[in-house]
C-alpha positions as CSV (number, residue, x, y, z in Angstrom):
1,M,-35.1,-41.9,118.7
2,A,-36.3,-39.3,116.1
3,R,-33.0,-39.2,114.6
4,K,-32.9,-43.2,114.0
5,S,-36.5,-43.1,112.8
6,R,-35.6,-40.2,110.0
7,N,-32.6,-42.4,108.9
8,T,-34.9,-45.4,108.3
9,T,-37.1,-43.4,106.3
10,L,-34.4,-42.1,104.1
11,K,-33.2,-45.6,103.4
12,L,-36.5,-46.9,102.4
13,R,-36.9,-44.1,99.9
14,L,-33.6,-44.8,98.2
15,A,-34.3,-48.5,97.9
16,G,-37.7,-47.8,96.2
17,L,-35.7,-45.2,93.8
18,L,-33.3,-47.9,93.0
19,F,-36.3,-50.5,92.3
20,L,-38.0,-47.9,90.0
21,T,-34.9,-47.5,87.9
22,A,-34.3,-51.1,87.4
23,C,-38.0,-51.6,86.2
24,L,-37.7,-48.9,83.7
25,S,-34.4,-50.3,82.4
26,L,-36.0,-53.7,82.1
27,G,-38.9,-52.2,80.2
28,L,-37.0,-50.4,77.8
29,S,-34.8,-53.4,76.9
30,L,-37.8,-55.6,76.2
31,Q,-39.2,-52.7,73.9
32,F,-36.0,-52.7,71.8
33,A,-35.8,-56.3,71.7
34,A,-39.2,-56.6,70.4
35,S,-38.8,-54.1,67.6
36,A,-35.3,-55.4,66.5
37,S,-36.7,-56.9,63.4
38,E,-38.4,-53.7,62.3
39,E,-36.6,-51.4,60.0
40,L,-35.6,-48.3,61.8
41,P,-36.9,-44.8,60.3
42,D,-34.4,-42.4,58.2
43,L,-32.7,-39.8,60.2
44,A,-33.2,-36.3,59.5
45,P,-30.0,-34.7,57.8
46,L,-28.0,-32.6,60.2
47,F,-27.9,-29.7,57.6
48,E,-30.2,-28.8,54.9
49,E,-28.8,-27.7,51.6
50,S,-29.2,-24.1,51.0
51,S,-28.1,-21.6,48.2
52,D,-26.9,-19.2,51.0
53,F,-24.6,-21.8,52.5
54,E,-20.9,-20.2,52.7
55,A,-17.7,-22.4,53.0
56,P,-16.1,-22.1,56.5
57,S,-13.9,-18.9,56.4
58,Y,-10.2,-19.3,56.4
59,E,-7.4,-16.5,56.6
60,E,-6.2,-15.6,52.9
61,P,-2.5,-15.1,52.4
62,S,-1.2,-11.4,51.4
63,I,-0.1,-10.8,48.2
64,S,3.4,-10.8,49.3
65,E,2.9,-14.4,50.7
66,V,1.3,-15.3,47.4
67,L,4.4,-14.0,45.4
68,R,6.8,-15.8,47.6
69,G,4.7,-19.0,47.5
70,L,4.9,-18.8,43.6
71,G,8.6,-18.3,43.6
72,F,8.4,-14.6,42.6
73,T,11.1,-13.5,45.0
74,N,13.0,-11.0,42.7
75,V,10.3,-8.7,41.9
76,T,9.9,-4.9,42.3
77,Q,6.6,-2.9,42.0
78,S,6.4,-1.1,38.7
79,P,4.4,2.0,37.5
80,V,3.6,0.4,34.4
81,Q,-0.3,0.5,33.3
82,T,-0.1,-0.5,29.6
83,F,2.1,-2.7,27.5
84,P,3.7,-2.7,24.1
85,S,2.3,-4.8,21.0
86,G,3.6,-8.2,20.6
87,L,2.8,-11.9,21.5
88,Y,2.3,-12.8,25.2
89,E,1.6,-15.6,27.6
90,V,-0.7,-15.1,30.4
91,V,-0.7,-17.4,33.1
92,L,-3.5,-17.6,36.0
93,Y,-1.8,-18.5,39.5
94,A,-4.3,-17.7,42.1
95,E,-7.8,-16.4,42.8
96,F,-8.6,-15.6,46.3
97,A,-12.0,-14.0,45.5
98,E,-15.4,-15.0,47.0
99,Y,-17.1,-14.9,43.7
100,H,-14.3,-15.9,41.6
101,E,-16.1,-18.2,39.1
102,S,-18.0,-15.4,37.7
103,N,-15.0,-12.9,37.1
104,M,-13.4,-12.5,33.6
105,F,-10.1,-11.5,32.8
106,M,-9.6,-9.3,29.5
107,Y,-7.6,-7.2,27.6
108,Y,-8.1,-4.2,25.4
109,P,-6.5,-2.3,22.5
110,L,-5.5,1.1,23.5
111,T,-6.7,2.2,20.0
112,N,-10.0,0.6,20.8
113,S,-10.7,0.3,24.7
114,S,-14.1,-0.8,24.2
115,N,-13.0,-3.7,22.4
116,L,-12.5,-6.0,25.5
117,V,-11.3,-9.5,24.8
118,V,-11.6,-12.3,27.2
119,L,-8.7,-14.1,28.1
120,I,-9.6,-16.3,31.1
121,T,-12.8,-16.9,32.9
122,G,-13.0,-17.4,36.7
123,V,-14.5,-20.9,36.4
124,E,-11.1,-21.9,34.7
125,G,-9.2,-21.5,37.8
126,S,-10.2,-22.2,41.5
127,L,-10.6,-20.6,44.8
128,G,-7.0,-20.4,45.9
129,Y,-4.0,-21.4,44.0
130,A,-5.0,-22.8,40.4
131,T,-3.6,-26.3,40.1
132,P,-2.3,-26.6,37.6
133,P,-1.9,-22.8,36.5
134,V,-4.1,-21.7,33.6
135,S,-2.0,-20.4,30.5
136,K,-3.4,-18.6,27.5
137,V,-1.3,-17.0,24.5
138,F,-2.4,-14.0,22.6
139,S,-1.1,-11.4,20.5
140,C,-2.0,-7.6,20.1
141,Q,-0.6,-5.6,17.3
142,S,-1.0,-2.3,19.4
143,G,-0.6,-1.1,22.8
144,F,-3.1,-2.7,25.2
145,G,-4.4,-2.4,28.9
146,L,-5.4,-5.3,31.1
147,S,-9.0,-5.4,32.8
148,L,-11.0,-7.5,35.5
149,Y,-14.7,-7.8,34.9
150,V,-16.4,-8.4,38.4
151,H,-20.0,-10.0,37.8
152,Q,-21.0,-9.8,41.3
153,E,-20.7,-6.1,41.3
154,N,-21.1,-5.5,37.5
155,Y,-18.0,-3.3,37.3
156,S,-14.7,-3.5,35.4
157,Y,-11.4,-2.6,36.8
158,Y,-8.5,-1.6,34.7
159,S,-4.7,-1.5,34.7
160,E,-5.2,2.0,33.7
161,N,-5.8,3.7,37.0
162,W,-8.0,6.7,35.3
163,R,-10.6,4.2,33.9
164,N,-11.7,2.6,36.9
165,P,-15.3,3.4,38.0
166,D,-14.3,4.6,41.6
167,G,-11.0,6.2,40.6
168,Q,-9.0,3.9,42.9
169,I,-5.9,1.9,41.9
170,H,-7.3,-1.6,41.4
171,S,-4.1,-3.4,40.0
172,E,-0.5,-3.8,41.1
173,V,2.3,-4.6,38.7
174,Y,5.3,-6.3,39.5
175,L,8.4,-6.3,37.3
176,N,10.5,-9.6,37.3
177,L,14.1,-8.5,37.7
178,G,15.5,-11.9,36.6
179,N,13.3,-11.9,33.6
180,P,12.4,-8.0,32.5
181,S,9.9,-9.5,29.8
182,L,7.9,-10.9,32.5
183,Y,5.4,-8.9,34.8
184,V,3.2,-10.3,37.6
185,I,-0.1,-8.6,38.0
186,A,-2.4,-8.7,41.1
187,F,-6.0,-7.3,41.2
188,E,-8.2,-6.0,43.7
189,D,-12.0,-6.8,42.9
190,L,-13.9,-4.8,45.4
191,Y,-15.5,-1.3,44.8
192,D,-13.5,1.4,46.7
193,L,-10.7,-1.5,47.3
194,G,-12.7,-3.3,49.9
195,D,-10.1,-5.3,51.8
196,R,-7.1,-4.0,49.8
197,D,-5.5,-7.3,49.7
198,F,-5.0,-7.5,46.0
199,N,-5.0,-11.3,45.8
200,D,-8.4,-11.6,44.1
201,L,-6.7,-12.4,41.0
202,V,-2.9,-13.1,40.5
203,L,-1.2,-14.0,37.1
204,S,1.8,-13.2,35.1
205,L,2.1,-11.7,31.7
206,R,5.2,-12.5,29.6
207,S,6.4,-11.0,26.4
208,I,7.1,-13.9,24.0
209,Q,10.4,-12.7,22.2
210,H,12.6,-13.8,19.2
211,Y,16.0,-13.7,18.6
212,L,17.7,-12.0,15.5
213,V,21.2,-13.1,14.4
214,V,23.0,-10.7,12.1
215,E,25.8,-12.1,10.3
216,T,28.1,-11.6,7.0
217,D,29.2,-13.6,4.2
218,P,32.0,-14.2,4.4
219,L,32.0,-14.3,8.1
220,G,33.7,-11.6,10.1
221,I,33.7,-8.8,7.4
222,Q,32.0,-6.5,10.0
223,T,30.1,-6.3,13.0
224,I,26.6,-5.1,12.0
225,S,24.2,-4.0,14.9
226,G,20.8,-5.1,15.5
227,E,21.4,-8.6,16.8
228,G,19.4,-9.7,19.9
229,W,15.9,-10.4,21.5
230,Y,12.9,-8.5,20.3
231,N,9.2,-8.4,21.1
232,H,7.0,-10.2,18.7
233,Y,6.0,-8.0,15.6
234,T,9.0,-5.7,16.4
235,N,10.5,-4.0,13.1
236,V,14.2,-4.2,13.2
237,T,16.3,-2.2,10.8
238,V,19.9,-3.5,10.0
239,N,22.3,-1.7,7.7
240,A,25.5,-3.1,6.3
241,L,28.4,-0.5,5.9
242,D,29.8,-0.4,2.4
243,P,32.6,-0.9,1.3
244,V,34.8,-2.3,3.9
245,L,38.5,-1.7,3.3
246,I,40.8,-4.7,4.2
247,S,44.0,-3.5,3.1
248,P,45.4,-1.2,0.2
249,G,44.0,-2.7,-3.0
250,I,41.8,-5.2,-1.2
251,R,38.1,-4.4,-0.1
252,Y,34.8,-6.0,0.3
253,T,31.7,-4.5,-1.4
254,F,28.0,-5.2,-0.4
255,K,25.9,-7.3,-2.7
256,H,22.5,-8.1,-1.0
257,W,20.8,-9.2,2.0
258,D,19.2,-12.6,2.8
259,I,16.6,-13.7,5.5
260,D,16.8,-17.1,6.4
261,G,18.3,-18.0,3.3
262,F,16.0,-16.1,1.1
263,P,17.5,-13.2,-0.9
264,E,16.0,-9.6,-0.6
265,S,15.8,-7.4,-3.3
266,T,19.3,-6.9,-5.0
267,S,21.5,-4.2,-3.3
268,L,18.6,-3.2,-1.0
269,N,20.4,-1.7,2.0
270,P,19.3,-1.1,4.9
271,I,16.3,-3.7,5.3
272,T,13.8,-4.0,7.9
273,V,13.1,-7.5,9.6
274,T,9.7,-8.2,11.1
275,M,10.4,-10.2,14.0
276,D,7.3,-12.8,13.9
277,A,9.8,-15.5,14.6
278,N,13.4,-16.2,15.1
279,H,15.4,-14.8,12.1
280,T,18.8,-14.8,10.5
281,A,19.7,-11.8,8.6
282,T,22.9,-12.3,6.3
283,A,24.9,-9.4,4.4
284,H,26.5,-10.9,1.5
285,F,29.8,-9.2,0.3
286,E,32.1,-9.7,-2.8
287,R,35.9,-9.6,-2.5
288,Q,37.4,-6.8,-4.7
289,Y,41.0,-5.8,-5.9
290,Y,42.3,-2.5,-7.4
291,L,43.7,-2.2,-10.8
292,T,46.2,0.5,-11.2
293,V,46.7,1.5,-14.9
294,K,49.9,3.9,-15.8
295,T,52.4,4.8,-18.4
296,E,56.1,4.8,-18.4
297,P,57.4,7.7,-18.7
298,H,54.7,8.9,-16.4
299,G,51.7,10.7,-17.7
300,V,52.3,10.4,-21.7
301,A,48.7,9.0,-22.1
302,A,45.5,8.5,-20.4
303,I,44.5,4.9,-20.4
304,S,41.0,4.0,-19.1
305,G,40.3,0.8,-17.1
306,E,41.7,1.8,-13.6
307,G,39.6,1.0,-10.6
308,W,38.0,-1.9,-8.4
309,F,37.1,-5.4,-10.0
310,D,35.5,-8.4,-8.5
311,E,37.7,-11.2,-7.5
312,N,38.8,-13.5,-10.6
313,S,37.1,-10.9,-13.0
314,E,38.9,-9.6,-16.0
315,C,39.8,-6.3,-17.6
316,N,40.7,-5.5,-21.1
317,L,43.5,-3.0,-21.7
318,E,44.6,-1.1,-24.8
319,A,47.6,1.1,-25.2
320,P,46.9,4.1,-27.4
321,S,49.3,5.7,-30.0
322,V,51.1,8.7,-28.4
323,E,52.7,11.5,-30.7
324,D,56.5,11.5,-30.6
325,Y,56.5,8.1,-28.7
326,T,56.9,4.4,-29.7
327,F,54.9,1.9,-27.5
328,V,57.1,-0.8,-26.3
329,E,55.2,-3.4,-24.1
330,W,52.8,-3.8,-21.4
331,T,54.0,-5.0,-17.9
332,V,51.7,-6.3,-15.0
333,D,53.4,-6.0,-11.8
334,G,56.6,-5.9,-13.6
335,A,56.0,-9.0,-15.8
336,S,56.2,-8.3,-19.5
337,Q,53.0,-9.1,-21.5
338,G,54.8,-9.4,-24.7
339,A,56.9,-6.8,-26.9
340,G,54.5,-4.7,-29.0
341,V,51.4,-6.2,-27.7
342,I,48.9,-3.3,-27.5
343,S,45.8,-4.9,-26.0
344,I,46.1,-7.3,-23.0
345,T,43.7,-9.0,-20.5
346,V,44.3,-8.7,-16.9
347,K,42.9,-11.2,-14.5
348,M,42.1,-9.6,-11.0
349,D,43.2,-12.3,-8.6
350,G,44.7,-9.9,-6.4
351,P,45.7,-6.1,-6.6
352,Q,47.6,-5.4,-9.9
353,T,49.4,-2.6,-11.6
354,A,49.7,-2.5,-15.3
355,T,52.2,-0.2,-17.1
356,A,52.2,0.7,-20.8
357,N,55.9,1.4,-21.5
358,Y,56.7,4.0,-24.4
359,E,59.9,5.3,-25.8
360,P,60.6,8.7,-27.2
361,V,61.0,8.7,-31.1
362,A,64.5,9.9,-32.2
363,I,64.6,13.1,-34.2
364,G,65.9,12.1,-37.8
365,G,66.8,8.6,-36.7
366,S,65.5,5.2,-36.7
367,T,65.5,2.2,-34.1
368,T,66.6,-1.2,-35.0
369,S,66.8,-4.4,-33.1
370,T,69.7,-6.7,-32.8
371,G,68.8,-9.8,-30.5
372,S,67.6,-8.5,-27.3
373,H,69.4,-5.0,-27.8
374,K,67.7,-2.0,-29.4
375,L,70.2,0.4,-31.2
376,T,69.0,3.9,-32.3
377,A,71.2,5.7,-35.2
378,W,71.2,9.3,-34.2
379,T,72.0,12.1,-36.9
380,C,74.2,15.0,-35.5
381,L,73.6,18.1,-37.4
382,S,76.5,20.7,-37.7
383,V,76.2,24.4,-39.1
384,T,78.7,26.3,-41.1
385,L,78.6,30.1,-41.0
386,I,79.3,31.7,-44.4
387,E,79.8,35.4,-44.8
388,T,79.2,37.2,-48.2
389,T,79.9,40.8,-49.1
390,I,77.9,42.7,-51.6
391,L,77.7,46.0,-53.3
392,T,75.0,48.3,-52.7
393,A,74.1,52.0,-53.5
394,Y,75.0,52.9,-50.1
395,G,78.1,51.0,-49.7
396,T,78.9,47.4,-49.1
397,K,77.0,44.7,-46.9
398,R,78.0,41.5,-45.2
399,L,75.3,38.7,-45.4
400,K,75.7,35.8,-43.3
401,R,74.0,32.4,-43.9
402,K,74.1,29.2,-42.1
403,T,74.7,25.9,-44.1
404,P,73.9,22.7,-42.1
405,S,75.8,19.4,-42.7
406,A,74.8,16.0,-41.4
407,K,77.0,13.4,-39.6
408,S,75.7,10.2,-38.5
409,L,76.3,9.0,-34.9
410,R,76.3,5.7,-33.5
C-alpha cells in the first residue's frame, strides 16, 4: 500500500512538471510574437580589433624546401661572401619573417661599406612566397657585399660574416651549378640566429653578362683569343698576331681594329674593350706579296726595292750602270720587260721576282745586233818575241822585247 501511494505521488509530480514546461514555452512564444515587428539590437563582435593581434601560426618551410619549391635543385652551398663589380639583377622570392614588412635588403661597396644602398623593402614582398617575385637591377663599379636591415631589432646583418653584430653567420649563399653567374642568398634575421631557419629573406643574385665576338677581316686569318661572356664593365684585352704568313711570298699584315664597326686608332694593337654591352671586335688585315729583286749574273749590282707590298700596289725599279757590264733587260717572273728598258713598274698582284740582266763588256771588242742575235767581235792578241844583241864595255848582252800583233776573231 505504501508502495502504491508512493507511485501515485511520483506520477502527480511528473505531470506538474510537464504542465509548467508547457506554460513557459507558450509564454516565450507569445513574447517573441509580440516583439517580431521591433528591430533587433546589434550583436557585439565576437573579436575586438587589437594591435596585438597575431595571425594564426603555421609551419614554415625549411630553406631546402623553399629552394626545391622555387626550382633551385642544382645548387651547392658556396663560401662566397662578396661579389665582383658588374651589372646585376636581384629577385626577391620569399619572406618567412614575422616583421618582414619593416625589413630592408641593401648592398654596399667594399670601398665604402657605410654607403648602404636600399634595393628592396619588405613591403614590396609579402609574408611567404612573393607573387609575383620582385625584380630589381643595379650596377656597382667595385666589389660589393649584401645586407639585411631588421627594423624590429635595429640590427643589420651582412654577407661578410665578420661585420655581423653577434659574430654569427646570417646568410647562406648557394651557387647555381646550371648557371654559375647566378647565386641564391638566404638570410636569418634574428640576433644569435634565433630559429636558424634561413628563410626570412630568400632571393637570387644574377650577374648580367655580355658577349664579346672577336673576328678578323678577311674572316679566318687567325683565331684571336678573348671571345666569350663577361660581366658588365669587365675590361677585355684582345691582341692580333702580326704578321700572319700564309705561304712563301704571301702574308697578311695587321692594319687596325674596329669595335662594332667604329675604327679604333690606326695600328693600335692590342686594344681594350669595356663590356658595357654586347660587342664585336674586328681585326682588319691587308694581303701582301713579296717582291724579289736580283741580278743576272748574280750579285753584279745592289738594286733597292725588294720587300713586302700591299696587294695590287706598284713598285718602281731601275737598273743601275755597272762597270764592265752592259745592261740588257728586265724580266719579271721570266717575262721580258723590253730590251734596254732600264726603269720598270711592277704591279704586286702576286709574289714576283724581278731580274736585271747584264752581260760582261768584251775586251777590245764591240757588240752588234743582227735581228734577234747578238754578235760580238773579239780581238785576239799574239805576241812575237824579238831578241837583240848589243855590245857593252863588259861584253855583249842580249835584250828581249815583245811585239804584239792583233788578229780579229769572229
